[in-house]
N, C-alpha and C positions, 0 to 999 in steps of 0.2 A: 405493659405490653403495648406494641404499636397497633392502634385501632385501625383495621382495614375493613372497608365496606363500600360497595358500589351501589349508588341509588338507582332504582329501577324506574324506567319510564319518566325520567325527570323532565325532558323537554315537553312531553305530552301533558304532564301535570301542570307545568307553568302556563302552557297555552290555555288550558281549561280554567285555571284559577285567575288568570289575567291580573296579577298583582300590580298595584299602582302605589305611587309615593303616598305615604301617610296612612296606609291601611294597616289593619291588624289581622294576624293569622295565628292559628294554633296548629302546631305540628305535634300530633299525638304520639308519634313514634320517632323520637330524635335519632336513634341509631348512630350512624356515622356523621350525622348533621348535614347530609347533602341537601335535603329539601330545605332545612332551616337556613343554611347559609345562602342558598339561592334566593329564598324569599326575603331574607334580611337585606340583601343587596338591592333588591328591587323596590322594597317599601321605603328605603332610605332612613335617615336619622329621625324623621318625624313619625315613622311607622313603628310597629311593634310585632315581635314574634314571641309567642309563648311555646316553648318546646318541652315536651314531657317524655320521660323514660323511667321505667322501673329499675333499669340496670345502672348501677353506680359507675360501671366501666364507661358507659356512653356519656354520662354526665361529666366525668373527669376529662375525657377526650375533648368534648365540646368546649369546656371551660378554657382549655389550652388553645384551641382553634380560635375562639373569640378573642383571646388576648393577642394572639399572633396577628389577627386581622383587624384588631382595634375596633371591633364591633360592639356597640353599647345598646343596641336596640333589641337584644334577645334576652329573655328571661328563661333560665333553665329550671325545671321543676322535677325533682326526684320523687316520682310517685307513679302509681298505676293508672292508666287512662280510664279504668273503670270509675274513677272519681272525677271524670271530666267536668261535670257540672260545678262541683265545688272548686276545682282548680281554676276554671274560667272566671268564676265569680271573684276569686281572690286575686288572680294575676292579670286577667284581661280587663276586667272592670266594665266592659262595654260589649255590646253585640259585635261580633267579629265578621270580617269579610270572607273568611274561608277557613276550612278545617281539612287537614290531610292526614291519612293513615297509611303506613306501610307495614303490613302485618307479617312480614317475613322475618326470618332469623338472620342476624348479621354475620358476615364472615368473621368478624372479631370474636363473636360469641362461640362460633364453631372452633376457632383456634385457641380459645381459652382453656388451658390444660388443668385449671383448678376446678372446672366444671365438666359435666358429662354430656354436652350437646352433641359432640361428635362420637361416632362409634370407632374412630381410629385410635389405636393405642389402648392404654389402661388409665382411665380417669375416674374421679369420684362420681358416684351415681347421684349427681345433683344437677338438675336441669332448671333450677329456679332463676328467674330473671332478677329477682331482688324484692323491691318494695311491693307489698301486698300479697306475697306468696305465703300460704299457710302451711305447706307441707313439703318435705324433702322427697325427692324421687325414690330414694332408698327406703324411706318409711312407707311410701305408697306401695312399693313392691313387697314390703314385709307384712303389711296389715290388710291390704285389700283382699276381698274374698275371690274365689275362683270365678264366680259370675261377674263380679265387678271388673276384674282384670280382663275377662273375655269381652265385656262391653267396651272397655277403653280401647283395646286393640282393634275391635271390629268397627266401632263407630267413629273413633277419632283417627285411627290409622288406616282404616280400610284394609286391615291385614287378613289375608285369606286363611291363614293358619291361627286365627285368634284364639280359638278354644284350646288347641294343642299347645300353643305357646303359654297360655295362662296355666294350663294343667302342669306343664313342665316346671314353670316358675314355682308353683305351690309345692310341688314335690321336692324341688331343689332347696327351697328355704327351710324345709324340715331338717335338712342336713347341715346347712350353713347359712350364714348371713350374706346376702348379695351386697357387695360393697363397691364394686368398680365396673366400668363399662365393658371390660373384656369378659368378665364372667357372664354378663347379660348377652353379649354377642355370641359367646360359645353356646349358650342355651338356644338362641335363635337359630344358629347354624345347625344345631343338633336336630331341630324339628323341621328344618327346611328341606324339601325334596331336592335331591342332587341336581336335577335339571334346572332348578331355579337359583342355584348358587353362583352362577357365572354370568348373569344378565347385566344389562346396563345399570340397573338399580340394585344397590347392595341389599341383601335380604334383611338387614337390620333397619333400613331407612324408615319403613312404615311404623315399626314398633317404637323406635326412638321418637318419631314425630308424635305418636299417640301419647307417650309418657310425658313429653314436654308440654303438650296441650293440656293434659290432665293436671300436671304439677302446678301450672300457672292459671288454671281455670280460664284459658284464653277465650273460649266461646262465651262464657258468662261475662267476662270483662268486656268483650266486644259488644254484646247486647246492651250492657249498662251504658257504655260510651255512646252507642248509636242513639239510645233513647234520649240523650241530652242534646244531640247535634242541632236539631231543628230549632230548639229554644235558644241556641247560642248565636245563630246566624242572623245577620241583617237580611231584609228582603233584597234579593239579588245576590246575596252571598252564596258561596259554592262549597260543596264538600266533595273530596276525591278520596277513594278508598282502593288501595292495591292489596289484593289477597293472593295467597299462594296455595291454599288448601280448599278443596271442594266444599267442605263444611263451612268454612268462613265465607266463601263466596255465596253459598246458599243463604246464610244469615243476612248478608248485605243485600242480596237480591230481594229477599222477602221483606226486609225492612223498607227498601225503596218502593216496593210495590204497595205496601201499606201506607207509607207517608205520601204517596202520589195518588191515592184513591180518595174519592169524595164520599164513599160509603163503605163500611165494613160489615154491613148486615149480611146474613146468609143469602145466597142467590135467590132462594124461593120466597124471601120475605116480600109481602105485597107493598110495603111502604118503608122507607128508611126511618129507623128510630134511634140510630146510633149517634147521629149528630156529628160524625167525623167529617173533617174538611181536609182536603189535600193541602199540604204545606210545602212539598217539594215537587220538582219536575225533573225527571231523569234527563240527562244531557246526551246520552248515548243509547242507540237502539240495541246494541250488543256491546259487551265489554271489550275494551282495547287490550291487545296483547303485544308483547315485545316483537320487534321485527327480527329478521334473520341475523342482521349485523349485531344487534344488541345481544342476542343469545350467544353468538359466537364469542363476543368479548366478555360476556358474563353469563356462563351456562346456568347459574342459579336463577336467572330471570325467566327461564323457559316456562314455568308454570304460573307466572303472574297474570292476573286479570284486573283491569282497572274499570271501576264504575264511578259515575259522577252524577251529581244533581245540583239544582239551583233552588233556593228558597223563593217561593212565590207568594207566601202569605205570612 
């Protein structure tokens, strides 16, 4: 299929990273290769980009783009960024000048009819990105308990009808196996109050987001990747993270707060005993968000939040 994806906040990211000739960067979320190609052009032939993606679709698309543009300074890695430390050790080989994350779902993944990222039409109940995924979405819906499904929809999707939806899924699966997205959408519409069925946000949006996050353990993968970032950066190196979900942004915000703090002891502790030292310095007082023009051109950018930091130690 033709891989379509528009990179969010690209000019802002390049302004923060300030890539120079000969530098090395890691793009943890290759996607449509927008960040990777821009960075590859700016670091030149003596520079290096390591681009990671769990989705083979993204890797295949990027391979063709690199051939078309005759770029030889990019290394593509088909893996989950939860393995960032090992990937950097194998493919970067040195401390890097910058790391970038775009945690959003690509337009190409939504359009892929072989998987169930979109609630349009009838597609297989499979929301796995690929590498590192341990469970299929259909298996999750078949085996998860009522309380676990409720937690997934409530915590990962912020779904107001979380318990009702989980209860209806459990009741339905006693009668048949849920195998496609239309069956799931029908259940969601069934438990959605009529007044909420015609709003700007489709009633299935939150539930599908929650199941995708759970299928790929996206929060866990993000925490694992962030834990490696400060160790990979040179002093003066920068990290930029674009998130689209309040839970992801909360993880990033808390991580930045911890990595920029000189002490993690409880507030009432009379003296510091943790020995923690700040390694990063946030570069923004508050997250950057897309402007009106970008949102008009790319409505999926509307929920994006960009946070950034520089390594100081």
